[in-house]
C-alpha positions as CSV (number, residue, x, y, z in Angstrom):
1,M,-14.4,27.9,-24.2
2,I,-11.3,27.9,-22.0
3,P,-8.7,25.4,-23.6
4,A,-7.5,22.9,-21.9
5,T,-3.1,22.8,-22.2
6,C,-0.7,20.0,-20.7
7,N,0.1,20.2,-17.2
8,P,-1.7,18.0,-14.0
9,A,-4.5,19.4,-12.5
10,F,-8.0,20.0,-12.8
11,Y,-10.1,24.0,-13.3
12,R,-12.9,24.1,-10.9
13,S,-15.1,26.9,-11.0
14,A,-14.5,30.4,-10.3
15,R,-16.0,31.8,-6.8
16,A,-17.9,35.1,-6.5
17,V,-18.1,37.5,-3.7
18,A,-21.7,37.4,-2.5
19,Q,-23.6,40.7,-2.6
20,R,-25.8,42.6,-0.3
21,L,-27.5,45.9,-1.0
22,V,-29.4,46.8,2.3
23,R,-29.0,49.8,4.2
24,P,-27.7,49.7,6.7
25,T,-25.3,47.3,4.8
26,L,-23.7,44.1,5.6
27,L,-19.9,43.7,4.6
28,C,-19.2,40.2,4.8
29,T,-16.0,38.5,4.3
30,H,-17.7,35.0,3.0
31,Q,-18.4,34.3,-0.9
32,R,-19.6,31.5,-2.8
33,I,-18.4,30.0,-5.7
34,T,-20.8,30.6,-9.1
35,S,-20.1,27.7,-11.0
36,R,-20.7,27.0,-14.9
37,P,-24.5,28.3,-16.0
38,Q,-26.6,25.2,-15.0
39,Q,-27.6,22.2,-17.5
40,Q,-30.7,20.7,-15.5
41,Q,-30.7,16.9,-15.9
42,Q,-33.7,14.8,-15.6
43,R,-34.0,11.3,-15.8
44,Q,-36.0,8.5,-16.0
45,Y,-36.3,5.4,-14.8
46,G,-37.9,2.5,-15.5
47,S,-38.8,-0.1,-13.0
48,G,-37.0,-2.6,-11.9
49,V,-33.9,-1.0,-13.1
50,K,-30.5,-3.1,-10.8
51,S,-28.3,-0.3,-9.6
52,T,-24.9,-1.2,-11.3
53,N,-21.4,0.2,-11.1
54,T,-21.8,1.0,-14.7
55,E,-25.2,2.7,-14.1
56,K,-23.6,4.9,-10.9
57,E,-20.7,5.9,-13.0
58,T,-23.2,7.3,-16.0
59,I,-25.1,9.2,-13.1
60,V,-22.3,10.4,-11.9
61,K,-21.0,11.5,-15.6
62,L,-24.5,13.5,-15.5
63,L,-23.8,15.1,-12.9
64,Y,-20.2,17.2,-14.1
65,N,-23.4,19.0,-16.9
66,I,-23.7,20.8,-13.7
67,G,-20.4,21.4,-11.9
68,S,-16.3,20.5,-12.5
69,R,-15.8,16.9,-11.9
70,K,-14.0,18.1,-9.2
71,E,-16.6,19.2,-7.4
72,V,-18.7,16.1,-8.1
73,E,-16.0,13.8,-7.0
74,Q,-14.7,15.6,-3.7
75,Y,-18.9,15.9,-2.7
76,L,-19.8,12.5,-3.4
77,R,-16.5,11.5,-1.0
78,H,-17.5,14.0,1.5
79,F,-21.2,12.3,1.8
80,A,-19.9,8.5,1.5
81,S,-17.2,9.4,4.6
82,V,-20.6,9.3,6.6
83,E,-22.9,6.6,8.0
84,S,-25.9,6.4,5.0
85,Q,-28.3,8.0,7.9
86,K,-26.2,10.7,8.5
87,F,-26.4,12.3,4.7
88,A,-29.0,14.1,4.6
89,V,-32.5,14.8,6.1
90,I,-34.7,16.1,3.4
91,K,-38.3,17.6,4.4
92,V,-40.7,18.3,1.8
93,G,-43.5,20.5,1.8
94,G,-46.7,19.8,0.5
95,A,-46.9,22.3,-1.8
96,V,-43.9,20.2,-3.0
97,L,-45.5,16.7,-3.8
98,T,-48.6,18.6,-5.1
99,D,-47.1,20.2,-8.1
100,E,-43.0,18.8,-8.4
101,L,-43.7,15.2,-7.6
102,D,-42.0,13.9,-10.5
103,T,-39.3,16.4,-10.7
104,L,-38.9,15.6,-6.7
105,A,-39.1,11.5,-7.2
106,S,-36.2,12.0,-9.9
107,A,-33.9,13.7,-7.9
108,L,-34.1,11.4,-5.0
109,T,-33.7,8.7,-7.5
110,F,-30.6,11.0,-8.7
111,L,-28.9,10.5,-5.4
112,N,-30.0,7.2,-5.0
113,R,-28.3,5.5,-8.1
114,V,-25.2,7.7,-6.6
115,G,-25.6,5.4,-3.8
116,L,-27.1,8.2,-1.3
117,Y,-29.8,7.6,1.1
118,P,-31.7,10.7,2.1
119,I,-34.0,10.4,4.6
120,V,-37.6,12.2,3.6
121,L,-39.9,13.2,5.7
122,H,-43.1,15.5,4.0
123,G,-45.9,17.4,5.4
124,A,-49.4,18.0,3.8
125,G,-50.1,21.5,3.9
126,P,-52.0,22.2,1.1
127,Q,-53.4,19.0,0.8
128,L,-55.6,19.7,3.5
129,K,-58.0,21.7,1.8
130,L,-60.3,18.3,2.0
131,L,-60.9,20.3,6.0
132,E,-62.9,22.7,4.0
133,E,-65.0,20.4,1.5
134,A,-65.9,18.7,5.2
135,G,-66.4,22.2,6.5
136,I,-64.0,22.7,9.0
137,E,-62.7,26.0,9.2
138,P,-59.0,25.7,10.8
139,Q,-58.5,27.4,14.3
140,Y,-55.0,29.0,15.0
141,S,-53.5,30.1,18.2
142,E,-50.3,31.5,18.3
143,G,-49.5,30.1,15.3
144,I,-50.2,26.8,15.5
145,R,-53.1,24.8,14.4
146,I,-55.7,23.5,16.6
147,T,-56.1,20.0,15.5
148,D,-59.5,18.4,16.6
149,P,-60.8,14.5,16.3
150,A,-62.6,15.8,13.0
151,T,-59.4,17.4,11.9
152,L,-57.2,14.7,13.0
153,E,-59.0,12.0,10.8
154,I,-58.8,13.7,7.5
155,A,-55.1,14.7,8.4
156,R,-54.1,10.8,8.8
157,K,-55.9,10.1,5.5
158,V,-54.0,12.9,4.1
159,F,-50.8,12.2,5.4
160,V,-51.1,8.6,4.2
161,A,-52.3,8.6,0.6
162,E,-49.3,11.6,0.2
163,N,-46.5,8.9,2.0
164,L,-47.9,6.0,-0.5
165,K,-47.9,8.8,-3.7
166,L,-44.3,9.9,-3.1
167,V,-43.4,6.0,-2.9
168,E,-45.0,4.7,-5.9
169,A,-43.5,7.5,-7.9
170,L,-40.4,6.2,-6.7
171,E,-41.2,2.9,-7.5
172,K,-42.2,3.6,-10.8
173,M,-38.7,4.9,-11.4
174,G,-36.6,1.7,-9.9
175,T,-36.2,3.4,-6.5
176,R,-36.9,1.2,-3.9
177,A,-38.7,2.9,-1.0
178,R,-40.3,2.4,1.8
179,P,-43.4,4.0,3.7
180,I,-43.4,4.8,7.2
181,P,-46.2,7.0,7.9
182,D,-45.9,6.5,12.0
183,G,-43.7,4.9,14.6
184,V,-40.5,6.9,14.4
185,F,-41.7,9.8,16.2
186,M,-43.4,9.2,20.2
187,A,-44.7,12.4,21.5
188,D,-46.9,14.0,24.6
189,Y,-49.7,16.7,23.9
190,L,-48.2,19.9,23.2
191,D,-51.4,21.1,25.5
192,K,-54.4,19.0,24.9
193,D,-57.2,21.6,26.3
194,K,-55.2,24.7,24.1
195,Y,-54.5,22.7,20.9
196,G,-56.1,19.3,21.2
197,F,-54.2,16.7,19.4
198,V,-50.6,18.5,18.5
199,G,-47.7,17.0,19.8
200,R,-44.3,17.6,21.4
201,I,-41.9,15.2,20.4
202,T,-39.9,13.2,23.1
203,H,-38.1,10.6,21.1
204,V,-37.3,9.5,17.9
205,N,-37.0,5.6,17.2
206,K,-34.1,6.3,14.7
207,E,-34.3,2.3,14.3
208,V,-37.2,2.3,12.2
209,V,-35.5,4.8,9.5
210,E,-31.9,2.7,9.6
211,S,-34.0,-0.3,9.4
212,S,-35.2,0.8,6.1
213,I,-31.6,1.9,5.0
214,R,-29.9,-1.4,5.9
215,A,-32.8,-3.0,3.3
216,G,-31.7,-0.7,0.6
217,A,-35.0,1.6,0.6
218,L,-35.2,5.5,0.8
219,P,-37.5,5.8,3.9
220,I,-40.5,8.1,3.3
221,L,-41.7,9.4,6.8
222,T,-44.4,11.6,7.6
223,S,-44.6,14.2,10.9
224,L,-47.6,12.4,12.6
225,A,-46.2,11.0,16.1
226,E,-47.8,9.3,18.7
227,T,-48.4,8.9,22.4
228,P,-46.9,5.5,24.5
229,S,-50.4,4.8,24.6
230,G,-51.1,4.5,20.5
231,Q,-53.0,7.9,20.3
232,I,-51.8,9.9,16.8
233,L,-50.8,13.5,17.2
234,N,-50.0,16.1,14.8
235,V,-46.7,17.5,15.1
236,N,-45.1,20.8,12.1
237,A,-43.2,19.2,9.4
238,D,-40.2,21.4,10.4
239,V,-40.1,20.8,14.0
240,A,-40.1,17.1,13.1
241,A,-37.6,17.4,10.7
242,A,-35.4,19.5,13.1
243,E,-36.3,16.4,15.8
244,L,-34.6,13.9,13.5
245,A,-31.8,15.7,12.3
246,M,-30.7,16.4,16.1
247,V,-30.9,12.6,16.5
248,L,-29.1,11.6,13.2
249,E,-26.9,14.6,13.1
250,P,-26.3,14.4,9.2
251,L,-24.4,16.4,7.0
252,K,-27.2,18.7,5.4
253,I,-30.9,19.3,6.3
254,V,-32.8,20.3,3.4
255,F,-35.9,21.9,3.4
256,L,-37.3,21.8,0.0
257,N,-39.9,24.5,-1.2
258,E,-41.1,26.0,-4.3
259,K,-39.3,29.7,-4.0
260,N,-36.0,27.9,-3.8
261,G,-34.5,29.8,-1.2
262,L,-34.6,33.0,1.3
263,Y,-34.8,36.1,-0.6
264,H,-34.0,40.1,0.9
265,G,-36.7,41.6,1.6
266,E,-35.7,44.9,0.2
267,T,-33.8,43.7,-3.1
268,G,-35.7,40.6,-4.2
269,K,-32.3,39.2,-4.7
270,K,-32.5,35.6,-3.4
271,I,-29.9,35.1,-0.9
272,D,-27.2,32.8,-1.4
273,I,-25.5,31.9,2.0
274,I,-25.7,33.1,5.8
275,N,-22.9,32.2,7.6
276,L,-24.4,32.7,11.5
277,D,-21.4,32.8,13.4
278,E,-19.2,34.8,11.3
279,V,-18.4,38.5,12.1
280,C,-19.9,41.7,9.7
281,I,-19.0,44.7,10.0
282,Y,-22.2,46.5,10.2
283,V,-22.3,49.6,8.7
284,L,-25.0,52.6,9.5
285,L,-26.0,55.4,7.6
286,L,-26.6,58.5,9.8
287,R,-27.4,62.7,9.3
288,S,-25.7,64.4,11.2
289,H,-28.2,67.4,13.1
290,Y,-24.8,69.4,13.5
291,V,-23.5,69.6,10.0
292,S,-25.3,69.0,6.5
293,S,-23.6,66.0,6.1
294,W,-24.0,62.1,6.2
295,M,-21.7,60.3,8.3
296,F,-21.0,56.3,8.5
297,L,-20.8,54.2,12.0
298,S,-19.9,50.6,11.9
299,H,-19.3,48.0,14.3
300,E,-18.5,44.2,13.7
301,I,-21.5,42.1,14.3
302,L,-22.4,38.2,14.3
303,E,-24.3,38.1,11.0
304,Y,-27.4,36.5,12.8
305,D,-27.7,39.1,15.3
306,A,-27.2,41.6,11.6
307,L,-29.7,39.7,10.0
308,M,-32.4,39.9,13.1
309,Q,-31.9,44.1,13.0
310,E,-32.5,44.2,9.6
311,P,-36.4,45.8,9.2
312,W,-37.3,43.1,6.3
313,V,-36.3,40.0,8.5
314,R,-39.7,39.7,9.6
315,Y,-42.4,37.0,10.1
316,G,-41.6,33.5,8.2
317,T,-38.6,35.3,6.9
318,K,-37.4,35.8,10.4
319,L,-38.7,32.6,12.4
320,K,-36.9,30.3,9.7
321,I,-33.5,31.8,10.0
322,Q,-34.3,31.8,13.9
323,E,-35.4,27.6,13.8
324,C,-31.9,26.9,11.2
325,K,-29.7,28.3,14.4
326,E,-31.7,26.6,17.0
327,L,-31.2,23.6,15.1
328,L,-27.7,24.6,14.0
329,D,-26.4,25.3,17.4
330,K,-26.9,21.8,18.4
331,L,-25.5,19.7,15.7
332,P,-21.6,19.7,14.5
333,R,-20.1,22.5,13.1
334,S,-20.1,20.2,9.5
335,S,-23.8,20.0,9.2
336,S,-25.6,22.8,7.6
337,V,-29.1,23.2,6.2
338,A,-30.1,24.2,2.6
339,I,-33.2,25.5,1.5
340,I,-33.7,24.6,-2.0
341,S,-36.6,23.9,-5.2
342,A,-36.7,19.9,-5.6
343,G,-35.5,20.7,-9.4
344,H,-32.1,22.2,-8.1
345,L,-31.3,20.0,-5.4
346,H,-28.6,18.2,-7.2
347,K,-27.0,21.2,-7.8
348,E,-27.2,22.5,-4.0
349,L,-25.3,19.4,-2.6
350,F,-23.2,18.8,-5.5
351,T,-21.2,22.3,-6.3
352,D,-19.7,25.0,-4.7
353,S,-22.1,27.6,-5.4
354,G,-25.5,25.7,-4.6
355,A,-28.7,27.0,-6.1
356,G,-30.7,28.2,-3.1
357,T,-30.1,29.6,0.6
358,L,-27.6,27.6,2.0
359,I,-27.5,28.0,5.9
360,R,-24.5,26.9,8.4
361,R,-22.4,28.1,11.3
362,G,-19.7,29.6,9.7
363,H,-16.3,29.9,11.5
364,R,-14.9,33.0,13.0
365,L,-12.0,34.1,11.2
366,F,-9.6,35.9,12.8
367,T,-6.1,38.0,12.5
368,H,-2.8,37.8,13.8
369,D,0.0,40.7,13.9
370,S,2.8,38.1,15.6
371,I,3.0,34.2,15.0
372,S,3.1,34.5,19.3
373,K,-0.1,35.0,19.5
374,V,-1.1,32.0,17.5
375,D,-2.4,28.9,19.4
376,A,1.1,27.3,19.3
377,E,-0.2,23.8,19.7
378,R,-3.0,23.6,17.3
379,F,-0.4,25.7,14.6
380,R,1.9,22.8,15.2
381,T,-1.0,20.1,14.4
382,L,-2.7,21.9,11.2
383,L,1.2,21.8,9.6
384,E,1.9,18.5,10.6
385,A,-0.9,17.5,9.0
386,E,-1.5,19.4,6.2
387,D,1.8,21.2,5.2
388,K,3.7,19.2,2.2
389,E,7.3,20.1,3.3
390,V,6.5,19.4,6.9
391,K,4.8,16.1,6.1
392,S,7.8,14.9,4.0
393,G,10.4,16.3,6.8
394,A,11.9,18.6,4.5
395,L,11.1,21.1,6.7
396,T,10.3,21.4,10.7
397,V,7.2,23.2,12.3
398,A,9.8,25.2,14.7
399,S,11.7,26.4,11.5
400,I,9.0,27.7,9.7
401,I,7.9,29.6,13.2
402,K,11.6,30.7,13.4
403,K,11.2,32.3,9.4
404,I,8.0,33.8,10.3
405,E,9.1,35.2,13.5
406,E,12.4,37.0,11.6
407,Q,10.0,38.7,9.3
408,P,9.6,42.5,9.8
409,K,5.5,42.7,9.4
410,V,3.3,39.5,9.6
411,T,-0.4,39.4,9.3
412,V,-1.6,35.8,10.4
413,Y,-5.1,34.4,9.3
414,N,-7.1,31.8,10.7
415,D,-10.4,30.3,12.0
416,E,-11.5,29.0,15.3
417,P,-10.8,25.7,14.9
418,Y,-8.2,26.0,13.1
419,Q,-9.1,24.0,9.7
420,V,-7.3,27.1,7.8
421,L,-4.3,29.2,8.3
422,A,-2.7,32.1,6.1
423,V,0.8,34.1,6.7
424,V,1.2,36.9,4.7
425,T,4.6,39.4,5.1
426,E,5.1,42.8,3.8
427,D,8.7,44.6,4.2
428,P,7.9,48.3,5.4
429,A,11.2,49.7,4.1
430,K,8.9,48.6,0.4
431,P,5.4,50.1,1.0
432,N,4.3,50.2,-2.4
433,A,5.8,46.3,-2.6
434,P,3.0,43.5,-2.8
435,A,2.9,41.4,0.0
436,N,3.9,37.4,0.1
437,L,2.1,34.8,1.2
438,E,4.5,33.1,2.7
439,H,2.1,29.9,3.8
440,L,-1.8,29.0,3.5
441,V,-2.7,25.6,4.9
442,A,-6.1,23.8,4.5
443,T,-8.0,20.7,5.8
444,K,-9.9,19.1,3.9
445,T,-13.1,20.0,6.0
446,G,-12.3,23.6,5.5
447,V,-12.0,23.9,1.8
448,L,-15.1,22.4,1.6
449,N,-16.8,24.1,4.0
450,N,-15.5,27.0,1.6
451,V,-13.6,28.6,5.0
452,T,-10.3,28.8,1.8
453,D,-12.5,31.3,0.6
454,N,-13.8,33.4,3.7
455,V,-9.7,33.6,4.6
456,W,-9.2,34.5,1.1
457,A,-11.5,37.2,1.3
458,M,-10.0,38.9,3.9
459,I,-6.8,38.5,2.6
460,R,-8.1,40.8,-0.4
461,R,-9.3,42.8,1.7
462,D,-6.1,43.5,3.5
463,H,-3.6,43.4,0.6
464,S,-4.4,45.3,-2.6
465,K,-1.3,43.4,-4.2
466,L,0.1,40.2,-3.3
467,T,2.4,37.4,-4.7
468,W,2.3,33.5,-3.3
469,T,3.9,30.8,-4.6
470,I,2.9,26.8,-5.0
471,D,4.8,23.7,-6.2
472,A,3.4,22.3,-9.3
473,D,3.0,18.7,-6.8
474,D,0.8,21.2,-4.2
475,R,-2.7,19.8,-3.1
476,T,-3.8,22.3,-0.8
477,M,-6.2,23.6,-3.1
478,E,-6.6,22.9,-7.0
479,T,-4.1,24.9,-9.1
480,S,-6.9,26.4,-10.8
481,W,-8.4,27.6,-7.8
482,H,-5.3,29.9,-7.6
483,F,-5.6,30.6,-11.2
484,K,-8.9,31.9,-10.6
485,R,-7.7,34.4,-8.0
486,A,-4.3,35.6,-9.7
487,D,-4.0,38.5,-12.6
488,G,-1.2,36.5,-13.7
489,S,1.3,33.8,-13.1
490,L,4.9,32.2,-13.8
491,T,5.8,28.2,-14.0
492,R,10.0,27.6,-13.6
493,N,11.1,24.4,-12.6
494,G,7.6,23.0,-10.6
495,K,6.9,26.1,-8.9
496,T,4.6,28.1,-10.3
497,M,4.4,32.1,-8.6
498,F,0.8,33.6,-9.0
499,F,0.0,37.8,-8.4
500,Y,-2.6,39.7,-8.4
501,G,-3.3,43.5,-8.1
502,I,0.2,44.6,-9.6
503,T,-1.2,46.5,-13.1
504,D,2.4,48.5,-13.8
505,I,4.1,46.7,-16.0
506,D,7.5,47.2,-15.1
507,E,6.7,46.3,-11.6
508,I,5.4,42.9,-13.3
509,A,8.8,42.3,-15.1
510,R,11.1,42.8,-12.1
511,T,8.6,41.0,-9.5
512,L,8.7,37.6,-12.3
513,D,12.1,38.4,-13.1
514,G,13.2,37.9,-9.3
515,F,11.1,35.1,-9.6
516,S,12.9,33.5,-12.5
517,E,16.4,33.9,-11.0
518,R,15.1,32.2,-7.3
519,Q,14.0,29.1,-9.9
520,A,17.4,29.4,-12.2
521,R,19.3,29.3,-8.9
522,A,17.5,26.7,-7.5
523,A,17.5,24.4,-10.4
524,T,21.1,25.0,-11.0
525,S,22.1,23.3,-7.6
526,V,19.5,21.0,-7.5
527,H,19.1,20.2,-10.5
528,S,22.6,20.6,-12.2
529,S,22.7,17.2,-13.8
530,T,18.9,16.4,-15.0
531,G,17.9,17.0,-18.3
532,K,15.5,19.5,-19.7
533,I,12.2,20.2,-18.4
534,P,9.8,17.4,-19.6
535,L,6.9,17.9,-22.3
536,G,3.8,19.4,-21.2
537,I,5.8,21.4,-18.4
538,R,5.5,25.2,-20.2
539,A,7.0,28.3,-18.0
540,Y,4.1,30.8,-18.3
541,S,0.8,31.4,-18.1
542,T,-2.1,34.1,-19.0
543,S,-3.8,36.0,-17.0
544,C,-7.2,35.1,-16.2
545,R,-8.7,37.8,-15.3
546,S,-9.3,41.4,-17.0
547,S,-9.7,44.9,-16.0
548,S,-9.6,48.5,-17.6
549,S,-5.7,48.9,-16.2
550,Y,-4.8,46.3,-17.1
551,S,-4.3,43.8,-20.3
552,P,-3.7,40.3,-20.2
553,F,-2.4,40.0,-23.8
554,T,0.4,42.6,-23.0
555,T,1.1,40.6,-19.5
556,T,1.1,37.5,-21.3
557,Q,4.1,39.2,-23.8
558,Q,6.4,40.3,-20.4
559,R,5.7,36.4,-18.7
560,R,6.6,35.1,-21.8
561,G,10.3,36.8,-22.1
562,F,10.8,35.5,-18.8
563,A,9.8,31.9,-19.2
564,T,11.9,31.3,-22.4
565,T,15.9,31.1,-22.8
566,T,16.2,32.8,-26.0
567,G,14.7,36.0,-28.1
568,T,14.3,33.4,-31.1
569,A,10.5,33.8,-31.7
570,K,8.5,30.6,-31.7
571,N,6.6,29.0,-34.2
572,V,2.5,27.9,-34.2
573,G,0.3,26.0,-35.6
574,L,-3.3,26.3,-36.3
575,I,-5.7,23.1,-37.0
576,G,-9.3,24.3,-37.7
577,A,-9.1,27.6,-38.1
578,R,-12.6,28.4,-39.1
579,G,-14.8,31.0,-37.5
580,Y,-14.3,33.6,-34.6
581,T,-11.8,31.3,-32.5
582,G,-9.6,30.6,-35.6
583,R,-9.9,34.6,-36.5
584,E,-9.3,35.9,-33.0
585,L,-6.3,33.8,-32.5
586,V,-4.8,34.9,-36.2
587,R,-5.5,38.2,-34.9
588,L,-3.6,37.8,-31.7
589,L,-0.5,36.3,-33.7
590,S,-0.4,39.0,-36.0
591,S,0.7,41.6,-33.6
592,H,2.6,39.0,-31.2
593,P,6.0,40.1,-31.4
594,H,7.8,37.0,-30.6
595,L,5.0,34.3,-31.9
596,N,4.9,33.3,-35.8
597,L,1.6,31.6,-37.5
598,T,3.8,29.1,-39.8
599,H,0.5,26.4,-40.0
600,V,-2.7,26.5,-40.4
601,S,-5.1,23.5,-41.8
602,S,-8.4,23.3,-42.8
603,R,-9.7,21.5,-45.0
604,E,-12.8,24.0,-46.4
605,L,-10.3,26.2,-47.3
606,K,-7.2,24.5,-48.6
607,G,-5.6,26.7,-51.0
608,T,-6.8,29.5,-50.0
609,K,-4.8,32.6,-48.3
610,M,-5.3,33.8,-45.0
611,S,-5.7,37.3,-45.6
612,E,-6.4,38.2,-41.9
613,Y,-2.4,37.0,-41.1
614,T,-0.5,40.3,-41.9
615,K,3.0,39.3,-40.6
616,N,2.6,36.7,-43.8
617,P,-0.6,38.3,-46.4
618,E,0.4,34.7,-48.3
619,L,0.1,32.1,-46.1
620,E,-2.4,29.4,-47.9
621,Y,-4.7,26.9,-46.0
622,V,-3.9,23.5,-46.0
623,N,-5.6,20.4,-45.1
624,L,-3.0,18.4,-42.5
625,A,-3.6,14.9,-41.4
626,P,-2.4,13.8,-37.9
627,E,0.4,11.6,-40.1
628,E,1.7,14.3,-42.1
629,L,2.4,16.6,-38.7
630,K,5.9,15.1,-38.6
631,T,7.0,16.3,-42.2
632,Q,5.3,19.3,-42.2
633,G,5.2,20.6,-38.9
634,S,9.1,19.6,-37.3
635,E,9.5,22.8,-36.1
636,V,6.3,24.1,-35.0
637,D,6.5,25.1,-31.2
638,A,2.7,24.9,-30.5
639,W,-0.5,23.5,-31.7
640,V,-3.4,24.7,-31.6
641,L,-6.1,22.6,-32.0
642,A,-9.3,24.5,-32.1
643,L,-11.4,21.2,-33.9
644,P,-14.6,20.1,-32.6
645,N,-15.1,17.4,-29.6
646,G,-13.9,13.8,-30.4
647,I,-11.7,14.4,-33.2
648,C,-8.5,15.5,-31.8
649,G,-6.8,12.3,-30.5
650,P,-5.4,11.2,-33.6
651,Y,-3.5,14.7,-33.5
652,V,-2.5,14.8,-29.9
653,D,-1.0,11.0,-30.7
654,A,0.8,12.1,-33.9
655,V,2.7,14.8,-31.9
656,E,3.4,12.8,-28.6
657,R,5.2,9.7,-31.2
658,E,7.5,12.7,-32.4
659,V,8.5,14.1,-29.5
660,E,9.0,10.7,-27.6
661,E,11.1,9.6,-31.2
662,N,13.1,13.3,-31.2
663,K,14.0,13.6,-27.3
664,S,15.2,17.5,-28.4
665,R,11.7,18.5,-29.3
666,D,9.5,20.3,-26.8
667,V,5.8,20.7,-28.0
668,L,3.1,23.0,-26.5
669,L,-0.5,21.5,-27.2
670,V,-3.5,23.9,-26.6
671,D,-6.7,21.8,-26.8
672,L,-9.9,23.9,-27.2
673,S,-12.8,20.9,-27.2
674,A,-13.4,19.4,-24.3
675,D,-11.7,16.1,-25.0
676,Y,-9.0,16.4,-22.8
677,R,-10.8,18.3,-19.9
678,F,-10.4,15.6,-17.5
679,S,-7.5,13.9,-18.9
680,V,-5.0,13.3,-15.5
681,G,-1.6,13.9,-15.7
682,K,-0.3,16.3,-18.7
683,W,-3.2,18.0,-19.2
684,V,-4.5,21.2,-17.1
685,Y,-7.7,22.3,-17.5
686,G,-7.6,26.2,-17.6
687,L,-6.0,29.3,-19.4
688,P,-2.4,28.3,-21.4
């Protein structure tokens, strides 16, 4: 478990680069976050349950089991920021109604309990087996089912029955739903002589849908359409969902199926995300006729075009991707398509990682070797709206541009609509020195659409070593976003410097030492009359990534040397020291040159010696009560609380009282439980 330590921030889940093992290979820059292992929640609601604020809070808390609190809350705010009918259109396959009705009703109820109103449209596919029982053999022409009068009669009965079945399942769970089997889609005959009673939608009556939402009921639609004269026509449910989406322009268009997404035709792996408009490097592996060797040819190509060239993209998969592109090309860039199963719907909507296949237009990304090649007006607009120092008046856009122009080597990264911009500088005179990320500016939309991560992937591709610095109150990205992408960090005077790719210990020392000296000079000039750093602001962070050539524990010791102002060893107290976690902590402290274990508390082991602690084999376990920390732990610099959930509160209160009474004390608290994971203010969820 990742501990919570004092500092204001939240921990979000880590992003993992999507892998594609194909030949030809797609080397793409986009990523998708991988969240904590899913703990699927299905909650049943009794009929007549009222949607109160308390109930909504409870449901939101349940969502935290599938993603971080920050993820859930940001997506709720995002979805709630649009009109109710613009949240999501959900197309339900007929097989889902047959095999996963309860799961579907539970998922829709979940959304409704947090104040969202998805518009549900369902098909009837497998249920049309009644045609076989009636002796009617399905006929197709160019992939379209021919609908004769007998087929239409049975189809209409099935649509109405399935519609009512879903409505009843929702209402049994206390969710108001309105059956709308027809009246939404107006249509003409597609080709009466060729296809019979098959329609081509000409108009969508969205007032019927909006009326249901205004009344507080989920609209449950079928894909049946009608002519102006009232003749019922059959329309493909996917087509109807797309037509509805083009009128409502929702944030999400969700296609529910039992497969939980699209799958790679060669590897069999689920396709995590498709960015239709983003550029990939298309790599061809060819055998030379002139030399006995293989050759690689590569060129940039839009991901959609690259997918269409893949030999395994055919039949239903190819058609689905083509239909999604045609739909998204007509919608705002903020809209996206998700192909997912009913049981994973909430995870797809409320976490960055999702669960099925996400299809979106994405953004083309650009790099420039000079600030003069950037659109100056859009650059200025973005910084004036999102850059903290520009908004506060500490810097002007002109001064930032001037400083960038003075750099000997610069790379500017941005997306097409200028939702994200990054500036990286290098010193050509020091080719082995790490590059520095001078600026990273992003809009909320850019963050939610993961454009920041796509830009970051390009930065990682171009720079093997990088440093960057953020202010403690910088909210462009969550602090944990930076920690998850760094090999190490150092915090001084309200600023944190991060780095990756620096594996040489001496180089790490020089990098951190230089940052410490700069911050010390800044602190002397700005804070010469202030007191010491408040409780909870500690000056180092351990690594959050390990590799064969880089030891996080070694780097931690190096950073500890820069973080403190004295060579005196620090004392650590451990409360709740049983089990694997306790043993590992003791092992680390035994070999640490600057940390001594002075107190170890365990009720069951009281009076026995801690032989594992090699620095002092005579150290005995004690049983410390919270009120004893003041008298017995007055020399302790850091308390590690390795306690079960819900236990450490009294110990935290005792330490805070002691620090309040003794202003000269500065104590670090590390809580290994989940008690303070989501606390705002002093605590940060992450690695200490």
